[in-house]
C-alpha positions as CSV (number, residue, x, y, z in Angstrom):
1,M,73.5,71.6,63.7
2,I,74.4,73.2,60.4
3,F,74.5,76.5,62.2
4,D,77.1,75.2,64.7
5,V,79.4,74.1,61.8
6,S,79.2,77.6,60.2
7,K,80.1,79.2,63.5
8,K,83.1,76.9,63.8
9,R,84.1,77.7,60.3
10,F,83.7,81.5,61.0
11,A,86.0,81.2,64.1
12,N,88.6,79.3,62.0
13,I,88.4,82.0,59.3
14,I,88.9,84.7,61.9
15,V,92.0,83.0,63.4
16,A,93.5,82.5,59.9
17,A,92.8,86.1,59.0
18,V,94.5,87.4,62.2
19,V,97.5,85.2,61.6
20,G,97.7,86.3,58.0
21,L,97.3,90.0,58.8
22,N,99.9,89.8,61.6
23,T,102.3,88.3,59.1
24,I,101.6,91.0,56.5
25,F,101.9,93.7,59.2
26,A,105.2,92.4,60.5
27,A,106.6,92.3,56.9
28,A,105.4,95.9,56.3
29,V,107.0,97.1,59.5
30,L,110.3,95.4,58.6
31,Y,110.1,97.1,55.2
32,V,109.4,100.5,56.7
33,F,112.2,99.9,59.2
34,C,114.7,99.2,56.4
35,K,113.7,102.3,54.5
36,V,113.4,104.8,57.4
37,A,115.6,103.1,60.1
38,S,113.0,103.9,62.7
39,E,110.3,101.5,64.1
40,P,106.8,102.6,64.9
41,T,106.7,101.2,68.4
42,A,103.3,102.6,69.4
43,L,101.7,101.2,66.2
44,I,103.3,97.8,66.7
45,A,102.1,97.6,70.3
46,A,98.6,98.8,69.4
47,W,98.3,96.3,66.5
48,F,99.4,93.3,68.3
49,S,97.4,94.2,71.5
50,F,94.3,94.5,69.3
51,T,94.8,91.2,67.5
52,T,95.7,89.4,70.7
53,G,92.6,90.7,72.3
54,E,90.4,89.6,69.4
55,L,91.8,86.1,69.6
56,W,91.5,86.0,73.4
57,M,87.8,87.1,73.2
58,L,87.1,84.4,70.5
59,A,88.7,81.8,72.8
60,S,86.7,83.1,75.8
61,I,83.4,82.8,73.9
62,K,84.3,79.3,72.8
63,K,85.2,78.3,76.4
64,T,82.0,79.6,77.7
65,K,79.9,77.8,75.1
66,V,81.7,74.5,75.8
67,S,81.2,75.0,79.5
68,Q,77.4,75.7,79.0
69,N,77.1,72.6,76.7
70,N,78.8,70.4,79.3
71,N,76.5,71.8,82.0
72,K,73.4,71.0,79.9
73,E,74.7,67.4,79.4
74,G,75.4,67.0,83.1
75,V,79.2,66.7,82.6
76,S,81.3,68.0,85.5
77,N,84.4,70.1,84.8
78,E,85.6,70.0,88.5
79,G,88.0,67.1,88.0
80,D,89.4,68.3,84.7
81,S,93.1,69.0,84.7
82,N,92.9,71.0,81.5
């Protein structure tokens, strides 16, 4: 049980870190754009693709674990509208 709490905390830390890093990255890109008057489009696309992929995989892992727990408990997901 304590292990589950630490996993949840780890996931929350990862989400907060990604949001914080995206904010810092966006501010840095705006600063560079103001100084150079050119935006690094490939870098922006790669960065946000990477961070979106990380969050998507974290959500996918969580969804799979919830589904497995429901199956163990005998809860059906067939009638769920979520």
